[in-house]
N, C-alpha and C positions, 0 to 999 in steps of 0.2 A: 419552534426550532431552538429557541433559547433554552427551553426545558431539556432538550436533548443534550446540548452542550453542558448544562449544569450537571445533568446526570452522569455524563462521561467524566467530567472533572471530579465529581464525588467518587465515582468508581475508581479512577486512577489514584486518588488520594488514599482511599481505604485499602486498595489492593496492595499498596506499598507501605502501609502504616507500620506493620510489625517490623519489616526490614529497616525502615528509617529509624524506628525507635532504638534499634540495636546499633545504628551507626552514630558516629560523632556528630555533634551539632555543627561541625565544620564542613559537612558535605556540601559540595557545590555541583549542581547539575551541569552537565556538558552537552552541547548540541553539535552535531556534525550534519552538514547538508551537501548535496551534490546534485547537479543537473546534467543531463545528456539529451541530445536531440537525435532521433533516429528517422530515417527516410523510408517510407512504406509505399509499396507499389499498388495502391488502390485508392479509390475515391474516399473522401472523408466520411461519406455515408456508410461505406463498408468497413472502414478502419475503426472509427471511434467506438462503435459498440463492442469491438473485440477487447476493449479495456474494462468492460463491465465484468464483475466477478464471475458470473455464470457463463458468459460468452468466452471468457478466457480459457475455459476447458478445451476449446477448439484448437488452440495452438500451444498451450502450456502443458507439457508432459507432467503427469502426476498431480496436477492442480485439481483439488477436490474440496471446494468450500461446502460447509454444512450450514444451511439456512437456519437462522434464529427468528428473524422478523423481516418482512411480513410473512404471511402464510404461503405465498407463491414466490417463485424465483423471479423477481424483477428488481431492477435498479432504480432507486429513488433516494432522496436525502432521508437518512434514517434507516436504510437497509442495514441489517446486522447479520453477520455470519461468523463462523469459526473455521480455522484451519489447524492442522497439526503443526506443532513447532518443528523447526529443522535446525538442529544444532544448539549449542549454548545451554543445554539442559533446560530449555523452556518447553513445557509440555504442549502448549497450544497458544494460538494467537486469536484475539478477539478483534474483529474488523467492523468498522462503522463507516458508511458512506456519509461524509460530512458536507460535501458539495457535489451536486449533480446539476449541471447546466447544459443539457444536450444541445440547445440552440447555439451555445458558445463552444461546444465540443470540449467541455471541461469536466473532470471528475476528480474527486479527492477522497482518499481513505484515511481514517485514523485507525492505527493498529496498536494494540497494547498487550503487554505481559506484566508480570509482577515487578520486572526490573527496568522497564523502559517503555517508551511509546514512540511512534513515528508516524509521519504523514507521507503519503505518496500522492503526488499531484501530477495529473496528466492533462496536457492541453494540446489539442490537435489543431492544425491549420493546413490548408492546402487548396489546390485547385486542380480540376481535371482528374487525372489518374495518379496523382502524387500527393501524399499526405506526410507532413512532418509531425512527429509527436515529441513534445518536450516533456521529459519525465524528471521529476525532482523528488528525492528522498531526503527527509529531515528527521534524524534520530535524536531523541533526548533521553538522557539517563534519569531514572527515578531513584537510583542508589548507586553505590560504587560499582556493583556488578554490571548494571546497565551502562555506566560510563566506560567500562572495560570492553563490553561486548560491541558497542555501537561502531567504533572504528573498524573492527574486524568484519562486522556485517556489511558496512559500507564498501569496504575493499572487495568483499566477495561479490556483492551485487554489481559493482561497477568495474569488475576485473577486466571486462572487455568493452567498457564504456557503453553497455547495453547493445552492442552490435550483435550479441547472441540473440537478444529479443528481435532485433531487426531481421536477422536471417530467418528465424523461426516463423515470425509473422508473415514475412514475404513468401516463404515456402507455403504456408497455409493459404495465403491469398492466391497464389499461383495454382496450387493443386487441390485445395479443399481438404487437405489431409494434415 
């Protein structure tokens, strides 16, 4: 696992090398984080898997991850996939599952572009037919462009404090659609 983190750090450093060389030595990376909790009408056994990259297709419209590693669509630490970028002139996103603890109902993704990276951490808890999902996004700029994009991305994601996710997932849990 340490090798994976080392490889990701090297990838992030090399991917922004040219951009950082053009910037002043005075660049200071900025980080923004936000957490929201949503309430989902299903058992934790049904809800938690829906936060896996491939199961998310069931409830997230237009979500279409492209598997890089392993050779089969399964979630484990080290699973790698790509998605198309959306906005901010970023062509695509590289995703890596950095934490996967199904017994603790915890998953974390590291997502990167040439301008920034972010983590998405989801921790589910619950009993019976009610599950709470605590979702944290933490964006870090790798250059001045990333620093500018991150607050805009955060505002967009949390525009409804993830109540849009709550509504969509609950609809799926109720209807299977």
